[in-house]
PDB file of N, CA, C and O in Angstrom:
ATOM      1  N   MET A   1      10.586  30.151   4.930  1.00  0.00           N
ATOM      2  CA  MET A   1      11.804  29.042   4.762  1.00  0.00           C
ATOM      3  C   MET A   1      10.976  27.854   5.585  1.00  0.00           C
ATOM      4  O   MET A   1      11.148  26.636   5.526  1.00  0.00           O
ATOM      5  N   LEU A   2      10.329  28.370   6.119  1.00  0.00           N
ATOM      6  CA  LEU A   2       9.274  28.013   7.622  1.00  0.00           C
ATOM      7  C   LEU A   2       8.111  27.258   6.761  1.00  0.00           C
ATOM      8  O   LEU A   2       7.947  26.040   6.828  1.00  0.00           O
ATOM      9  N   LEU A   3       7.511  27.916   6.140  1.00  0.00           N
ATOM     10  CA  LEU A   3       5.817  28.472   5.436  1.00  0.00           C
ATOM     11  C   LEU A   3       5.981  26.795   5.076  1.00  0.00           C
ATOM     12  O   LEU A   3       5.218  25.901   5.444  1.00  0.00           O
ATOM     13  N   LEU A   4       8.008  26.575   3.708  1.00  0.00           N
ATOM     14  CA  LEU A   4       8.326  25.630   2.322  1.00  0.00           C
ATOM     15  C   LEU A   4       8.135  24.331   3.171  1.00  0.00           C
ATOM     16  O   LEU A   4       7.389  23.503   2.651  1.00  0.00           O
ATOM     17  N   ILE A   5       8.717  23.976   4.482  1.00  0.00           N
ATOM     18  CA  ILE A   5       8.999  23.227   5.402  1.00  0.00           C
ATOM     19  C   ILE A   5       7.546  22.366   5.843  1.00  0.00           C
ATOM     20  O   ILE A   5       7.323  21.159   5.756  1.00  0.00           O
ATOM     21  N   LEU A   6       6.842  23.255   6.244  1.00  0.00           N
ATOM     22  CA  LEU A   6       5.660  23.116   6.707  1.00  0.00           C
ATOM     23  C   LEU A   6       4.544  22.036   5.577  1.00  0.00           C
ATOM     24  O   LEU A   6       3.962  20.955   5.660  1.00  0.00           O
ATOM     25  N   LEU A   7       4.753  23.286   4.432  1.00  0.00           N
ATOM     26  CA  LEU A   7       3.813  22.410   3.479  1.00  0.00           C
ATOM     27  C   LEU A   7       4.149  21.333   3.146  1.00  0.00           C
ATOM     28  O   LEU A   7       3.339  20.470   2.808  1.00  0.00           O
ATOM     29  N   LEU A   8       6.081  21.072   3.187  1.00  0.00           N
ATOM     30  CA  LEU A   8       6.238  19.671   2.487  1.00  0.00           C
ATOM     31  C   LEU A   8       6.369  18.809   3.596  1.00  0.00           C
ATOM     32  O   LEU A   8       6.370  17.607   3.330  1.00  0.00           O
ATOM     33  N   THR A   9       6.456  19.073   4.526  1.00  0.00           N
ATOM     34  CA  THR A   9       5.465  17.759   5.986  1.00  0.00           C
ATOM     35  C   THR A   9       4.557  17.345   5.762  1.00  0.00           C
ATOM     36  O   THR A   9       4.167  16.185   5.622  1.00  0.00           O
ATOM     37  N   GLY A  10       3.886  18.751   5.672  1.00  0.00           N
ATOM     38  CA  GLY A  10       1.984  18.200   6.394  1.00  0.00           C
ATOM     39  C   GLY A  10       1.932  17.721   5.062  1.00  0.00           C
ATOM     40  O   GLY A  10       0.897  17.054   5.065  1.00  0.00           O
ATOM     41  N   GLY A  11       2.583  17.632   3.535  1.00  0.00           N
ATOM     42  CA  GLY A  11       1.989  17.085   2.274  1.00  0.00           C
ATOM     43  C   GLY A  11       2.161  15.517   2.919  1.00  0.00           C
ATOM     44  O   GLY A  11       1.227  14.725   3.039  1.00  0.00           O
ATOM     45  N   PHE A  12       3.663  15.239   3.331  1.00  0.00           N
ATOM     46  CA  PHE A  12       4.249  14.047   3.513  1.00  0.00           C
ATOM     47  C   PHE A  12       3.453  12.896   4.507  1.00  0.00           C
ATOM     48  O   PHE A  12       3.339  11.681   4.347  1.00  0.00           O
ATOM     49  N   PHE A  13       2.902  13.877   5.707  1.00  0.00           N
ATOM     50  CA  PHE A  13       1.772  13.257   5.986  1.00  0.00           C
ATOM     51  C   PHE A  13       0.809  13.075   5.928  1.00  0.00           C
ATOM     52  O   PHE A  13       0.286  12.182   6.594  1.00  0.00           O
ATOM     53  N   GLY A  14       0.280  13.691   5.267  1.00  0.00           N
ATOM     54  CA  GLY A  14      -1.472  13.759   4.523  1.00  0.00           C
ATOM     55  C   GLY A  14      -1.231  12.505   3.385  1.00  0.00           C
ATOM     56  O   GLY A  14      -2.335  12.104   3.019  1.00  0.00           O
ATOM     57  N   LEU A  15      -0.695  12.151   3.065  1.00  0.00           N
ATOM     58  CA  LEU A  15       0.350  11.254   1.585  1.00  0.00           C
ATOM     59  C   LEU A  15       0.063   9.621   2.488  1.00  0.00           C
ATOM     60  O   LEU A  15      -0.737   8.735   2.185  1.00  0.00           O
ATOM     61  N   ARG A  16       1.132   9.677   3.761  1.00  0.00           N
ATOM     62  CA  ARG A  16       1.226   8.837   4.504  1.00  0.00           C
ATOM     63  C   ARG A  16       0.214   8.240   5.225  1.00  0.00           C
ATOM     64  O   ARG A  16       0.295   7.024   5.401  1.00  0.00           O
ATOM     65  N   ALA A  17      -1.149   9.125   5.886  1.00  0.00           N
ATOM     66  CA  ALA A  17      -2.181   8.703   6.329  1.00  0.00           C
ATOM     67  C   ALA A  17      -2.704   7.818   5.137  1.00  0.00           C
ATOM     68  O   ALA A  17      -2.835   6.597   5.222  1.00  0.00           O
ATOM     69  N   VAL A  18      -2.960   8.489   4.131  1.00  0.00           N
ATOM     70  CA  VAL A  18      -3.614   7.443   2.449  1.00  0.00           C
ATOM     71  C   VAL A  18      -3.173   6.455   2.326  1.00  0.00           C
ATOM     72  O   VAL A  18      -3.895   5.458   2.313  1.00  0.00           O
ATOM     73  N   GLU A  19      -1.505   6.356   2.160  1.00  0.00           N
ATOM     74  CA  GLU A  19      -1.287   4.763   2.440  1.00  0.00           C
ATOM     75  C   GLU A  19      -1.076   3.575   3.841  1.00  0.00           C
ATOM     76  O   GLU A  19      -0.578   2.450   3.834  1.00  0.00           O
ATOM     77  N   ASP A  20      -1.744   4.460   5.084  1.00  0.00           N
ATOM     78  CA  ASP A  20      -2.022   3.649   5.875  1.00  0.00           C
ATOM     79  C   ASP A  20      -3.076   3.478   5.593  1.00  0.00           C
ATOM     80  O   ASP A  20      -3.162   2.250   5.566  1.00  0.00           O
ATOM     81  N   ARG A  21      -4.580   4.123   5.192  1.00  0.00           N
ATOM     82  CA  ARG A  21      -5.911   4.204   5.106  1.00  0.00           C
ATOM     83  C   ARG A  21      -5.958   2.668   4.373  1.00  0.00           C
ATOM     84  O   ARG A  21      -6.535   1.645   4.740  1.00  0.00           O
ATOM     85  N   ASP A  22      -5.047   2.958   3.098  1.00  0.00           N
ATOM     86  CA  ASP A  22      -5.175   1.445   1.858  1.00  0.00           C
ATOM     87  C   ASP A  22      -4.267   0.126   2.534  1.00  0.00           C
ATOM     88  O   ASP A  22      -4.408  -1.072   2.288  1.00  0.00           O
ATOM     89  N   PHE A  23      -3.453   0.677   3.313  1.00  0.00           N
ATOM     90  CA  PHE A  23      -2.778  -0.244   3.461  1.00  0.00           C
ATOM     91  C   PHE A  23      -3.640  -1.098   4.745  1.00  0.00           C
ATOM     92  O   PHE A  23      -3.645  -2.327   4.676  1.00  0.00           O
ATOM     93  N   ARG A  24      -4.150  -0.616   5.563  1.00  0.00           N
ATOM     94  CA  ARG A  24      -5.134  -0.872   6.313  1.00  0.00           C
ATOM     95  C   ARG A  24      -6.276  -2.155   5.749  1.00  0.00           C
ATOM     96  O   ARG A  24      -6.573  -3.295   6.108  1.00  0.00           O
ATOM     97  N   ALA A  25      -6.710  -1.132   4.588  1.00  0.00           N
ATOM     98  CA  ALA A  25      -7.692  -2.236   3.844  1.00  0.00           C
ATOM     99  C   ALA A  25      -7.243  -3.190   3.466  1.00  0.00           C
ATOM    100  O   ALA A  25      -7.942  -4.187   3.288  1.00  0.00           O
ATOM    101  N   GLY A  26      -6.260  -3.176   3.287  1.00  0.00           N
ATOM    102  CA  GLY A  26      -5.562  -4.557   2.731  1.00  0.00           C
ATOM    103  C   GLY A  26      -5.796  -5.576   3.826  1.00  0.00           C
ATOM    104  O   GLY A  26      -6.031  -6.766   3.615  1.00  0.00           O
ATOM    105  N   VAL A  27      -5.708  -4.994   5.032  1.00  0.00           N
ATOM    106  CA  VAL A  27      -5.378  -6.333   5.709  1.00  0.00           C
ATOM    107  C   VAL A  27      -6.443  -6.983   5.862  1.00  0.00           C
ATOM    108  O   VAL A  27      -6.595  -8.198   5.742  1.00  0.00           O
ATOM    109  N   SER A  28      -7.331  -6.062   6.176  1.00  0.00           N
ATOM    110  CA  SER A  28      -9.297  -6.021   6.615  1.00  0.00           C
ATOM    111  C   SER A  28      -9.153  -7.274   5.252  1.00  0.00           C
ATOM    112  O   SER A  28      -9.298  -8.476   5.475  1.00  0.00           O
ATOM    113  N   ALA A  29      -9.003  -6.997   4.573  1.00  0.00           N
ATOM    114  CA  ALA A  29      -9.534  -7.130   3.200  1.00  0.00           C
ATOM    115  C   ALA A  29      -8.890  -8.689   2.588  1.00  0.00           C
ATOM    116  O   ALA A  29      -9.291  -9.352   1.631  1.00  0.00           O
ATOM    117  N   LEU A  30      -7.977  -8.906   3.355  1.00  0.00           N
ATOM    118  CA  LEU A  30      -7.460 -10.327   3.461  1.00  0.00           C
ATOM    119  C   LEU A  30      -8.064 -10.663   4.215  1.00  0.00           C
ATOM    120  O   LEU A  30      -8.928 -11.345   3.663  1.00  0.00           O
ATOM    121  N   GLU A  31      -8.295 -10.645   5.697  1.00  0.00           N
ATOM    122  CA  GLU A  31      -8.678 -11.086   6.721  1.00  0.00           C
ATOM    123  C   GLU A  31      -9.306 -11.855   6.335  1.00  0.00           C
ATOM    124  O   GLU A  31      -9.032 -13.047   6.466  1.00  0.00           O
ATOM    125  N   THR A  32     -11.134 -11.091   5.286  1.00  0.00           N
ATOM    126  CA  THR A  32     -12.341 -11.641   5.269  1.00  0.00           C
ATOM    127  C   THR A  32     -12.590 -12.515   3.464  1.00  0.00           C
ATOM    128  O   THR A  32     -13.592 -12.851   2.832  1.00  0.00           O
ATOM    129  N   LYS A  33     -10.969 -12.602   3.176  1.00  0.00           N
ATOM    130  CA  LYS A  33     -10.512 -13.434   2.096  1.00  0.00           C
ATOM    131  C   LYS A  33     -10.975 -13.169   0.935  1.00  0.00           C
ATOM    132  O   LYS A  33     -11.022 -13.711  -0.169  1.00  0.00           O
ATOM    133  N   ASP A  34     -11.376 -12.018   1.522  1.00  0.00           N
ATOM    134  CA  ASP A  34     -11.621 -11.035  -0.278  1.00  0.00           C
ATOM    135  C   ASP A  34     -10.259 -10.273  -1.023  1.00  0.00           C
ATOM    136  O   ASP A  34      -9.639  -9.212  -0.956  1.00  0.00           O
ATOM    137  N   TRP A  35     -10.244 -11.535  -1.754  1.00  0.00           N
ATOM    138  CA  TRP A  35      -8.495 -11.406  -2.638  1.00  0.00           C
ATOM    139  C   TRP A  35      -8.686 -10.172  -2.929  1.00  0.00           C
ATOM    140  O   TRP A  35      -8.001  -9.255  -2.476  1.00  0.00           O
ATOM    141  N   ALA A  36      -9.615 -10.044  -3.695  1.00  0.00           N
ATOM    142  CA  ALA A  36      -9.629  -8.841  -5.427  1.00  0.00           C
ATOM    143  C   ALA A  36      -9.238  -7.349  -4.508  1.00  0.00           C
ATOM    144  O   ALA A  36      -8.485  -6.439  -4.853  1.00  0.00           O
ATOM    145  N   ALA A  37     -10.147  -7.507  -3.078  1.00  0.00           N
ATOM    146  CA  ALA A  37     -10.632  -5.812  -2.904  1.00  0.00           C
ATOM    147  C   ALA A  37      -9.262  -6.101  -2.362  1.00  0.00           C
ATOM    148  O   ALA A  37      -8.417  -5.613  -3.113  1.00  0.00           O
ATOM    149  N   ALA A  38      -8.624  -6.850  -1.109  1.00  0.00           N
ATOM    150  CA  ALA A  38      -7.165  -6.648  -0.804  1.00  0.00           C
ATOM    151  C   ALA A  38      -6.047  -6.252  -2.585  1.00  0.00           C
ATOM    152  O   ALA A  38      -5.370  -5.253  -2.831  1.00  0.00           O
ATOM    153  N   GLU A  39      -6.245  -7.249  -3.286  1.00  0.00           N
ATOM    154  CA  GLU A  39      -5.158  -6.711  -4.145  1.00  0.00           C
ATOM    155  C   GLU A  39      -5.143  -5.163  -4.198  1.00  0.00           C
ATOM    156  O   GLU A  39      -4.181  -4.399  -4.131  1.00  0.00           O
ATOM    157  N   GLN A  40      -6.126  -4.970  -4.301  1.00  0.00           N
ATOM    158  CA  GLN A  40      -6.350  -3.528  -5.550  1.00  0.00           C
ATOM    159  C   GLN A  40      -6.250  -2.124  -3.807  1.00  0.00           C
ATOM    160  O   GLN A  40      -5.794  -0.997  -4.000  1.00  0.00           O
ATOM    161  N   SER A  41      -6.728  -2.539  -2.418  1.00  0.00           N
ATOM    162  CA  SER A  41      -6.099  -1.542  -1.630  1.00  0.00           C
ATOM    163  C   SER A  41      -4.401  -1.568  -1.718  1.00  0.00           C
ATOM    164  O   SER A  41      -3.845  -0.472  -1.645  1.00  0.00           O
ATOM    165  N   PHE A  42      -3.610  -2.710  -1.863  1.00  0.00           N
ATOM    166  CA  PHE A  42      -2.335  -2.768  -1.448  1.00  0.00           C
ATOM    167  C   PHE A  42      -2.105  -2.434  -2.734  1.00  0.00           C
ATOM    168  O   PHE A  42      -1.033  -1.856  -2.558  1.00  0.00           O
ATOM    169  N   ASP A  43      -2.285  -2.366  -3.814  1.00  0.00           N
ATOM    170  CA  ASP A  43      -2.144  -1.382  -5.447  1.00  0.00           C
ATOM    171  C   ASP A  43      -1.783  -0.157  -5.203  1.00  0.00           C
ATOM    172  O   ASP A  43      -0.762   0.411  -5.591  1.00  0.00           O
ATOM    173  N   ARG A  44      -3.313   0.578  -4.032  1.00  0.00           N
ATOM    174  CA  ARG A  44      -3.359   1.947  -4.246  1.00  0.00           C
ATOM    175  C   ARG A  44      -2.340   2.626  -3.043  1.00  0.00           C
ATOM    176  O   ARG A  44      -1.845   3.752  -2.983  1.00  0.00           O
ATOM    177  N   ALA A  45      -2.242   1.470  -2.126  1.00  0.00           N
ATOM    178  CA  ALA A  45      -1.261   1.736  -1.072  1.00  0.00           C
ATOM    179  C   ALA A  45       0.072   2.407  -1.686  1.00  0.00           C
ATOM    180  O   ALA A  45       0.594   3.521  -1.636  1.00  0.00           O
ATOM    181  N   LEU A  46       0.377   1.089  -2.328  1.00  0.00           N
ATOM    182  CA  LEU A  46       2.135   1.728  -3.202  1.00  0.00           C
ATOM    183  C   LEU A  46       1.744   2.352  -4.418  1.00  0.00           C
ATOM    184  O   LEU A  46       2.267   1.993  -5.472  1.00  0.00           O
ATOM    185  N   ALA A  47       0.847   3.285  -4.388  1.00  0.00           N
ATOM    186  CA  ALA A  47       1.088   4.224  -5.983  1.00  0.00           C
ATOM    187  C   ALA A  47       1.279   5.112  -5.181  1.00  0.00           C
ATOM    188  O   ALA A  47       1.530   6.129  -5.829  1.00  0.00           O
ATOM    189  N   VAL A  48       1.316   5.413  -3.591  1.00  0.00           N
ATOM    190  CA  VAL A  48       1.376   6.793  -2.480  1.00  0.00           C
ATOM    191  C   VAL A  48       2.847   6.741  -3.216  1.00  0.00           C
ATOM    192  O   VAL A  48       3.352   5.646  -3.465  1.00  0.00           O
ATOM    193  N   GLN A  49       3.474   7.896  -3.533  1.00  0.00           N
ATOM    194  CA  GLN A  49       4.930   8.381  -3.627  1.00  0.00           C
ATOM    195  C   GLN A  49       5.312   9.972  -2.767  1.00  0.00           C
ATOM    196  O   GLN A  49       5.494  11.050  -3.331  1.00  0.00           O
ATOM    197  N   PRO A  50       5.356   9.723  -1.365  1.00  0.00           N
ATOM    198  CA  PRO A  50       5.747  10.266  -0.346  1.00  0.00           C
ATOM    199  C   PRO A  50       7.087  10.765  -0.816  1.00  0.00           C
ATOM    200  O   PRO A  50       7.834  10.039  -1.471  1.00  0.00           O
ATOM    201  N   ALA A  51       7.398  12.020  -0.479  1.00  0.00           N
ATOM    202  CA  ALA A  51       9.244  12.065  -0.734  1.00  0.00           C
ATOM    203  C   ALA A  51      10.062  11.178   0.148  1.00  0.00           C
ATOM    204  O   ALA A  51      11.160  10.800  -0.257  1.00  0.00           O
ATOM    205  N   PHE A  52       9.655  10.848   1.219  1.00  0.00           N
ATOM    206  CA  PHE A  52      10.241   9.546   1.938  1.00  0.00           C
ATOM    207  C   PHE A  52      10.434   8.159   0.910  1.00  0.00           C
ATOM    208  O   PHE A  52      10.454   7.747  -0.250  1.00  0.00           O
ATOM    209  N   VAL A  53      10.594   7.710   2.805  1.00  0.00           N
ATOM    210  CA  VAL A  53      10.845   5.805   1.863  1.00  0.00           C
ATOM    211  C   VAL A  53       8.771   6.051   2.603  1.00  0.00           C
ATOM    212  O   VAL A  53       8.009   6.770   3.249  1.00  0.00           O
ATOM    213  N   ARG A  54       8.946   4.512   1.635  1.00  0.00           N
ATOM    214  CA  ARG A  54       7.441   3.986   2.369  1.00  0.00           C
ATOM    215  C   ARG A  54       7.299   3.108   3.472  1.00  0.00           C
ATOM    216  O   ARG A  54       7.700   1.960   3.282  1.00  0.00           O
ATOM    217  N   VAL A  55       6.698   3.450   4.866  1.00  0.00           N
ATOM    218  CA  VAL A  55       6.586   2.851   5.817  1.00  0.00           C
ATOM    219  C   VAL A  55       6.181   1.356   5.178  1.00  0.00           C
ATOM    220  O   VAL A  55       7.114   0.639   4.816  1.00  0.00           O
ATOM    221  N   HIS A  56       5.278   1.039   5.083  1.00  0.00           N
ATOM    222  CA  HIS A  56       4.260  -0.524   4.611  1.00  0.00           C
ATOM    223  C   HIS A  56       4.666  -0.722   3.181  1.00  0.00           C
ATOM    224  O   HIS A  56       3.819  -1.293   2.493  1.00  0.00           O
ATOM    225  N   ASP A  57       5.916  -0.331   2.515  1.00  0.00           N
ATOM    226  CA  ASP A  57       6.389  -0.135   1.315  1.00  0.00           C
ATOM    227  C   ASP A  57       6.530  -2.328   0.652  1.00  0.00           C
ATOM    228  O   ASP A  57       5.919  -2.857  -0.276  1.00  0.00           O
ATOM    229  N   VAL A  58       7.660  -3.037   1.730  1.00  0.00           N
ATOM    230  CA  VAL A  58       8.093  -4.295   1.539  1.00  0.00           C
ATOM    231  C   VAL A  58       6.848  -4.952   2.003  1.00  0.00           C
ATOM    232  O   VAL A  58       6.536  -5.848   1.220  1.00  0.00           O
ATOM    233  N   GLN A  59       5.901  -4.808   3.147  1.00  0.00           N
ATOM    234  CA  GLN A  59       5.021  -5.590   3.408  1.00  0.00           C
ATOM    235  C   GLN A  59       3.816  -5.478   2.418  1.00  0.00           C
ATOM    236  O   GLN A  59       3.107  -6.430   2.090  1.00  0.00           O
ATOM    237  N   ALA A  60       3.655  -3.979   1.913  1.00  0.00           N
ATOM    238  CA  ALA A  60       2.526  -4.322   1.281  1.00  0.00           C
ATOM    239  C   ALA A  60       2.316  -4.744   0.069  1.00  0.00           C
ATOM    240  O   ALA A  60       1.213  -4.725  -0.478  1.00  0.00           O
ATOM    241  N   THR A  61       3.875  -5.357  -0.683  1.00  0.00           N
ATOM    242  CA  THR A  61       4.107  -5.935  -2.044  1.00  0.00           C
ATOM    243  C   THR A  61       3.817  -7.678  -1.515  1.00  0.00           C
ATOM    244  O   THR A  61       3.168  -8.445  -2.226  1.00  0.00           O
ATOM    245  N   ALA A  62       4.424  -8.108  -0.154  1.00  0.00           N
ATOM    246  CA  ALA A  62       4.467  -9.499  -0.155  1.00  0.00           C
ATOM    247  C   ALA A  62       2.702  -9.737  -0.228  1.00  0.00           C
ATOM    248  O   ALA A  62       2.069 -10.565  -0.882  1.00  0.00           O
ATOM    249  N   LEU A  63       2.228  -8.694   0.688  1.00  0.00           N
ATOM    250  CA  LEU A  63       0.370  -9.252   1.093  1.00  0.00           C
ATOM    251  C   LEU A  63      -0.378  -9.420  -0.021  1.00  0.00           C
ATOM    252  O   LEU A  63      -1.016 -10.456  -0.213  1.00  0.00           O
ATOM    253  N   ARG A  64      -0.360  -7.920  -1.263  1.00  0.00           N
ATOM    254  CA  ARG A  64      -0.520  -7.879  -2.176  1.00  0.00           C
ATOM    255  C   ARG A  64      -0.495  -9.479  -3.507  1.00  0.00           C
ATOM    256  O   ARG A  64      -1.309 -10.095  -4.195  1.00  0.00           O
ATOM    257  N   GLY A  65       1.032  -9.505  -3.203  1.00  0.00           N
ATOM    258  CA  GLY A  65       1.458 -11.398  -3.587  1.00  0.00           C
ATOM    259  C   GLY A  65       0.510 -12.259  -3.378  1.00  0.00           C
ATOM    260  O   GLY A  65      -0.058 -13.003  -4.176  1.00  0.00           O
ATOM    261  N   GLU A  66       0.361 -12.108  -2.177  1.00  0.00           N
ATOM    262  CA  GLU A  66      -0.601 -13.412  -1.403  1.00  0.00           C
ATOM    263  C   GLU A  66      -1.952 -13.318  -1.814  1.00  0.00           C
ATOM    264  O   GLU A  66      -2.722 -14.278  -1.808  1.00  0.00           O
ATOM    265  N   ALA A  67      -2.303 -11.956  -2.237  1.00  0.00           N
ATOM    266  CA  ALA A  67      -3.944 -11.486  -2.337  1.00  0.00           C
ATOM    267  C   ALA A  67      -3.742 -12.447  -4.146  1.00  0.00           C
ATOM    268  O   ALA A  67      -4.500 -13.397  -4.340  1.00  0.00           O
ATOM    269  N   ARG A  68      -2.893 -12.128  -5.071  1.00  0.00           N
ATOM    270  CA  ARG A  68      -3.503 -12.154  -6.226  1.00  0.00           C
ATOM    271  C   ARG A  68      -2.522 -13.822  -6.296  1.00  0.00           C
ATOM    272  O   ARG A  68      -2.619 -14.471  -7.338  1.00  0.00           O
ATOM    273  N   PHE A  69      -1.574 -14.414  -5.053  1.00  0.00           N
ATOM    274  CA  PHE A  69      -1.808 -15.605  -5.078  1.00  0.00           C
ATOM    275  C   PHE A  69      -2.908 -16.689  -4.640  1.00  0.00           C
ATOM    276  O   PHE A  69      -3.077 -17.879  -4.908  1.00  0.00           O
ATOM    277  N   ARG A  70      -3.398 -16.002  -4.064  1.00  0.00           N
ATOM    278  CA  ARG A  70      -4.547 -16.777  -3.755  1.00  0.00           C
ATOM    279  C   ARG A  70      -6.008 -16.464  -4.530  1.00  0.00           C
ATOM    280  O   ARG A  70      -6.857 -17.354  -4.503  1.00  0.00           O
ATOM    281  N   GLN A  71      -6.288 -15.251  -5.193  1.00  0.00           N
ATOM    282  CA  GLN A  71      -6.806 -15.369  -7.361  1.00  0.00           C
ATOM    283  C   GLN A  71      -6.412 -16.515  -8.178  1.00  0.00           C
ATOM    284  O   GLN A  71      -6.997 -16.657  -9.251  1.00  0.00           O
ATOM    285  N   GLY A  72      -5.357 -17.498  -7.782  1.00  0.00           N
ATOM    286  CA  GLY A  72      -4.909 -17.678  -8.867  1.00  0.00           C
ATOM    287  C   GLY A  72      -3.975 -16.887 -10.018  1.00  0.00           C
ATOM    288  O   GLY A  72      -4.286 -17.087 -11.193  1.00  0.00           O
ATOM    289  N   LYS A  73      -3.380 -16.420  -9.867  1.00  0.00           N
ATOM    290  CA  LYS A  73      -2.251 -15.194 -10.468  1.00  0.00           C
ATOM    291  C   LYS A  73      -1.449 -15.519  -9.798  1.00  0.00           C
ATOM    292  O   LYS A  73      -1.188 -14.953  -8.736  1.00  0.00           O
ATOM    293  N   ASN A  74      -0.685 -16.798 -10.376  1.00  0.00           N
ATOM    294  CA  ASN A  74       1.060 -16.682  -9.826  1.00  0.00           C
ATOM    295  C   ASN A  74       2.071 -16.189 -10.370  1.00  0.00           C
ATOM    296  O   ASN A  74       3.175 -16.053  -9.843  1.00  0.00           O
ATOM    297  N   GLU A  75       1.688 -15.825 -11.697  1.00  0.00           N
ATOM    298  CA  GLU A  75       3.171 -15.157 -12.362  1.00  0.00           C
ATOM    299  C   GLU A  75       3.075 -13.104 -11.639  1.00  0.00           C
ATOM    300  O   GLU A  75       3.806 -12.152 -11.911  1.00  0.00           O
ATOM    301  N   ALA A  76       2.088 -13.181 -10.889  1.00  0.00           N
ATOM    302  CA  ALA A  76       2.380 -11.473 -10.469  1.00  0.00           C
ATOM    303  C   ALA A  76       2.173 -11.313  -8.967  1.00  0.00           C
ATOM    304  O   ALA A  76       2.072 -10.383  -8.166  1.00  0.00           O
ATOM    305  N   ALA A  77       2.153 -12.811  -8.948  1.00  0.00           N
ATOM    306  CA  ALA A  77       2.455 -12.903  -7.014  1.00  0.00           C
ATOM    307  C   ALA A  77       3.897 -13.181  -7.177  1.00  0.00           C
ATOM    308  O   ALA A  77       4.701 -12.597  -6.450  1.00  0.00           O
ATOM    309  N   LEU A  78       4.267 -13.978  -8.022  1.00  0.00           N
ATOM    310  CA  LEU A  78       6.038 -14.269  -8.077  1.00  0.00           C
ATOM    311  C   LEU A  78       6.902 -13.324  -8.635  1.00  0.00           C
ATOM    312  O   LEU A  78       8.120 -13.474  -8.724  1.00  0.00           O
ATOM    313  N   ALA A  79       6.213 -12.266  -9.045  1.00  0.00           N
ATOM    314  CA  ALA A  79       6.577 -10.689  -9.058  1.00  0.00           C
ATOM    315  C   ALA A  79       6.644  -9.467  -7.318  1.00  0.00           C
ATOM    316  O   ALA A  79       7.297  -8.531  -6.856  1.00  0.00           O
ATOM    317  N   ASP A  80       5.750 -10.150  -7.054  1.00  0.00           N
ATOM    318  CA  ASP A  80       6.235  -9.891  -5.676  1.00  0.00           C
ATOM    319  C   ASP A  80       6.477  -9.857  -4.400  1.00  0.00           C
ATOM    320  O   ASP A  80       6.579  -9.087  -3.445  1.00  0.00           O
ATOM    321  N   PHE A  81       6.552 -11.305  -4.804  1.00  0.00           N
ATOM    322  CA  PHE A  81       7.958 -12.192  -3.792  1.00  0.00           C
ATOM    323  C   PHE A  81       8.896 -11.882  -4.024  1.00  0.00           C
ATOM    324  O   PHE A  81       9.868 -12.371  -3.449  1.00  0.00           O
TER     325      PHE A  81
END
């Protein structure tokens, strides 16, 4: 049982680290006005499916909406807002 718990939490934290890395990359891309890279980074962060609630889910969606809006992708941006 303990082994199962360790495997599950290790997997969760590993996925969370990937999500956090992509989220930070998206924020960095927004700061440099690289809208396409920001959108792609937030897409990757939102694609991670950990067993628990994603830490940056709502924030990543809103920031992806900003990146899409800045690229003129108004319909897609509206869906994120």
